[in-house]
Structures are given as structure tokens and as C-alpha cells.
C-alpha distance (Angstrom), angle and dihedral (degrees) to the residues before:
residue distance angle dihedral
M1 . . .
R2 3.78 . .
D3 3.80 124.7 .
G4 3.79 91.7 -15.1
A5 3.80 94.6 -50.5
L6 3.77 130.1 108.9
L7 3.80 111.2 -122.7
V8 3.79 116.5 -142.6
R9 3.80 121.3 -178.5
L10 3.79 115.1 -151.8
A11 3.79 132.5 -168.3
A12 3.82 95.7 -151.9
A13 3.78 118.9 95.8
P14 3.80 117.5 -119.5
V15 3.81 91.3 -110.2
D16 3.80 124.9 124.0
G17 3.81 91.6 -10.3
A18 3.83 94.2 -61.6
A19 3.81 93.5 132.1
N20 3.81 92.0 47.9
A21 3.82 90.6 50.5
E22 3.81 90.7 49.0
L23 3.82 91.3 48.5
I24 3.80 90.5 53.1
A25 3.81 91.2 48.0
V26 3.82 93.4 47.5
L27 3.81 93.5 49.0
A28 3.81 93.0 44.8
R29 3.80 91.1 51.1
A30 3.83 93.2 45.4
L31 3.80 92.8 48.2
D32 3.82 95.6 38.7
V33 3.80 93.3 -125.6
P34 3.82 130.5 125.8
K35 3.81 114.9 -90.9
R36 3.80 89.0 -117.7
H37 3.83 88.0 67.1
V38 3.81 92.3 60.5
E39 3.79 114.4 78.7
I40 3.78 131.2 175.0
I41 3.80 102.3 -136.4
S42 3.80 97.9 179.8
G43 3.77 139.6 4.4
D44 3.78 98.2 39.4
R45 3.83 88.8 152.7
S46 3.81 95.6 37.1
R47 3.80 135.5 78.7
S48 3.81 88.3 -122.8
K49 3.78 113.9 64.9
R50 3.77 138.1 175.6
V51 3.76 115.5 -142.1
Q52 3.76 132.8 -170.5
I53 3.78 122.9 -150.8
K54 3.79 108.2 -156.6
G55 3.79 113.4 -132.2
M56 3.82 95.7 16.3
T57 3.78 132.8 94.2
A58 3.79 121.1 -139.2
A59 3.81 89.0 -106.9
A60 3.81 91.1 52.6
V61 3.81 91.1 50.1
L62 3.80 91.8 50.8
A63 3.81 91.2 47.6
A64 3.82 91.5 49.2
L65 3.79 89.5 52.1
G66 3.81 91.7 48.4
I67 3.79 94.6 -112.7
D68 3.79 118.0 142.3
A69 3.80 105.1 -123.2
A70 3.81 90.2 -152.7
K71 3.81 90.1 61.6
A72 3.81 95.3 43.6
P73 3.81 114.6 91.5
């Protein structure tokens, strides 16, 4: 976490949506949800993105990632 955002490092280059696809796959695997439940809702062409995980609250996402919600801004 940095400045209230989750940092995810990806190996895929940001070409033809490869990095976005890898981000979705990484989050789905980490959260144990189907890839179709992970959606980039803004920033698909930016380094900073907003994602929505269908069926999970923000607190549930943080808990699944092992992040203490009390320490997250």
C-alpha cells in the first residue's frame, strides 16, 4: 500500500491491453475469484487504475490480501 492505493507490479508490457489482462488475472488469483468478477472501472490506459471486485466489499478485499483495514487509509 502507498498513499491509500494497492501497488501491484506486473511483468506484462502495457501494450494491447496485456498489462490490464495480467492485472485482472493476478487479482483474481490472489482473491480466489473468477476473472470475470474483476473489472477495471477507470484508468484502463493509465498507471493508476480503479478496480471493482464483484461480490466483495473493500474490507473483504483487504482482508483477503492480508492487509489490516485499520492501517489502510
